[in-house]
VOPAGU-2260 file (C-alpha; in pm, 1 decimal, decimal comma):
REM VOPAGU-2260
SITE   aa  ch    i         X         Y         Z
SITE  MET   A    0   12938,6    7663,7    7988,3
SITE  LYS   A    1   13045,0    7361,5    8193,1
SITE  THR   A    2   13319,0    7568,4    8354,2
SITE  LEU   A    3   13070,6    7837,0    8451,4
SITE  LYS   A    4   12835,5    7581,1    8608,4
SITE  LEU   A    5   13124,7    7423,1    8798,3
SITE  LEU   A    6   13241,8    7762,8    8920,3
SITE  ALA   A    7   12889,9    7852,2    9038,5
SITE  MET   A    8   12862,2    7520,2    9224,1
SITE  VAL   A    9   13199,5    7576,5    9393,1
SITE  VAL   A   10   13095,9    7926,3    9502,9
SITE  VAL   A   11   12769,3    7796,2    9647,4
SITE  LEU   A   12   12950,4    7516,8    9832,1
SITE  PHE   A   13   13205,0    7763,6    9972,6
SITE  LEU   A   14   12925,0    7987,7   10095,9
SITE  LEU   A   15   12745,9    7695,7   10260,0
SITE  MET   A   16   13062,1    7560,8   10420,5
SITE  ALA   A   17   13167,9    7901,0   10553,5
SITE  THR   A   18   12872,4    7920,6   10791,5
SITE  PRO   A   19   13001,2    7661,1   11043,8
SITE  ALA   A   20   13330,0    7852,7   11065,2
SITE  PHE   A   21   13149,8    8125,4   11260,2
SITE  ALA   A   22   13024,2    7882,7   11525,6
SITE  GLN   A   23   13229,3    8039,1   11806,5
SITE  THR   A   24   13064,0    8382,1   11787,4
SITE  THR   A   25   12795,1    8505,8   12025,7
SITE  THR   A   26   12556,2    8582,7   11741,0
SITE  PRO   A   27   12298,6    8319,0   11643,5
SITE  ASN   A   28   12447,1    8029,6   11452,9
SITE  TYR   A   29   12279,1    7957,5   11120,1
SITE  THR   A   30   12404,8    7623,4   10997,9
SITE  ILE   A   31   12230,5    7380,3   10773,1
SITE  SER   A   32   12073,3    7099,3   10972,1
SITE  GLY   A   33   12068,4    6747,4   10834,9
SITE  ALA   A   34   11704,5    6714,9   10937,3
SITE  GLY   A   35   11618,4    7035,5   10753,8
SITE  VAL   A   36   11785,8    6919,9   10434,4
SITE  ALA   A   37   11622,2    6577,7   10464,9
SITE  THR   A   38   11283,4    6742,4   10511,7
SITE  GLY   A   39   11321,5    6950,9   10198,1
SITE  ILE   A   40   11435,6    6656,4    9990,0
SITE  GLY   A   41   11166,4    6429,7   10136,7
SITE  VAL   A   42   10883,2    6671,4   10065,4
SITE  GLY   A   43   11008,8    6726,4    9712,7
SITE  LEU   A   44   11036,5    6356,2    9640,5
SITE  ALA   A   45   10693,4    6285,7    9789,3
SITE  ILE   A   46   10526,2    6548,7    9571,8
SITE  ILE   A   47   10716,5    6450,1    9257,7
SITE  GLY   A   48   10638,3    6082,3    9314,4
SITE  ALA   A   49   10270,5    6157,5    9370,3
SITE  GLY   A   50   10255,5    6366,2    9053,6
SITE  ILE   A   51   10414,4    6091,7    8847,8
SITE  GLY   A   52   10183,8    5832,5    9004,6
SITE  PHE   A   53    9868,1    6031,6    8938,2
SITE  GLY   A   54    9977,2    6092,1    8580,8
SITE  ARG   A   55   10038,6    5723,8    8518,0
SITE  ILE   A   56    9707,9    5624,9    8679,5
SITE  GLY   A   57    9518,1    5874,4    8467,8
SITE  SER   A   58    9687,0    5785,2    8142,2
SITE  ALA   A   59    9645,1    5411,1    8195,0
SITE  ALA   A   60    9280,5    5451,8    8292,6
SITE  LEU   A   61    9198,8    5670,4    7993,2
SITE  GLU   A   62    9379,3    5435,0    7758,0
SITE  SER   A   63    9189,9    5133,1    7890,1
SITE  MET   A   64    8858,8    5323,2    7877,0
SITE  ALA   A   65    8927,5    5407,1    7514,0
SITE  ARG   A   66    8994,7    5041,3    7435,0
SITE  GLN   A   67    8692,1    4906,7    7624,9
SITE  PRO   A   68    8424,3    5175,8    7663,6
SITE  GLU   A   69    8178,1    4926,3    7813,8
SITE  LYS   A   70    8410,3    4878,8    8116,7
SITE  ALA   A   71    8459,0    5252,7    8176,2
SITE  ALA   A   72    8261,3    5261,0    8503,1
SITE  GLN   A   73    8461,1    4975,7    8656,7
SITE  ILE   A   74    8790,0    5125,6    8540,8
SITE  GLN   A   75    8695,8    5466,0    8680,4
SITE  THR   A   76    8608,3    5312,8    9019,2
SITE  ALA   A   77    8939,1    5126,8    9033,4
SITE  MET   A   78    9123,7    5442,9    8929,8
SITE  ILE   A   79    8965,0    5644,2    9211,9
SITE  ILE   A   80    9049,9    5375,8    9469,6
SITE  ILE   A   81    9412,3    5357,8    9356,0
SITE  ALA   A   82    9440,1    5737,7    9349,5
SITE  ALA   A   83    9304,4    5755,9    9705,8
SITE  LEU   A   84    9561,2    5500,7    9824,1
SITE  LEU   A   85    9838,2    5694,4    9650,4
SITE  GLU   A   86    9721,3    6018,7    9807,7
SITE  GLY   A   87    9716,2    5854,7   10151,8
SITE  ALA   A   88   10074,3    5732,8   10109,5
SITE  THR   A   89   10179,6    6080,0    9995,4
SITE  PHE   A   90   10016,3    6243,9   10296,8
SITE  PHE   A   91   10189,6    5993,3   10523,8
SITE  GLY   A   92   10524,1    6087,7   10371,1
SITE  LEU   A   93   10449,8    6457,7   10408,7
SITE  ILE   A   94   10346,0    6415,9   10772,2
SITE  ILE   A   95   10670,8    6231,2   10845,9
SITE  CYS   A   96   10864,3    6515,0   10679,8
SITE  ILE   A   97   10674,6    6775,8   10883,5
SITE  ILE   A   98   10749,9    6587,4   11205,2
SITE  LEU   A   99   11114,5    6568,8   11101,1
SITE  ALA   A  100   11114,7    6941,1   11025,7
SITE  GLY   A  101   11000,9    7011,0   11382,5
SITE  LYS   A  102   11317,9    6845,2   11507,4
SITE  ALA   A  103   11546,2    7042,6   11276,2
SITE  THR   A  104   11783,3    7283,1   11448,3
SITE  PHE   A  105   11906,1    7585,2   11263,7
């Protein structure tokens, strides 16, 4: 199974590396841009990080509400404020990635 995975990875890398070899032709050149790859990775990491953050906020808030039900309103308010700050940071990261994607050349 490991050999099959390694072989598939080698084939994919050969296919990706073969594209720059055709750079001298008159047809459009489709190479992978560093900015395009960075945009894809950045968006993915921003969304994954936000998902993990929201999950941890929710689980910690529910656990503390279960331990101290009389403080549930204060905990919920703090949870909403923290979630809004996390969402703002995620949107900032996504906007930066979108700006970077506009500079990508393919």
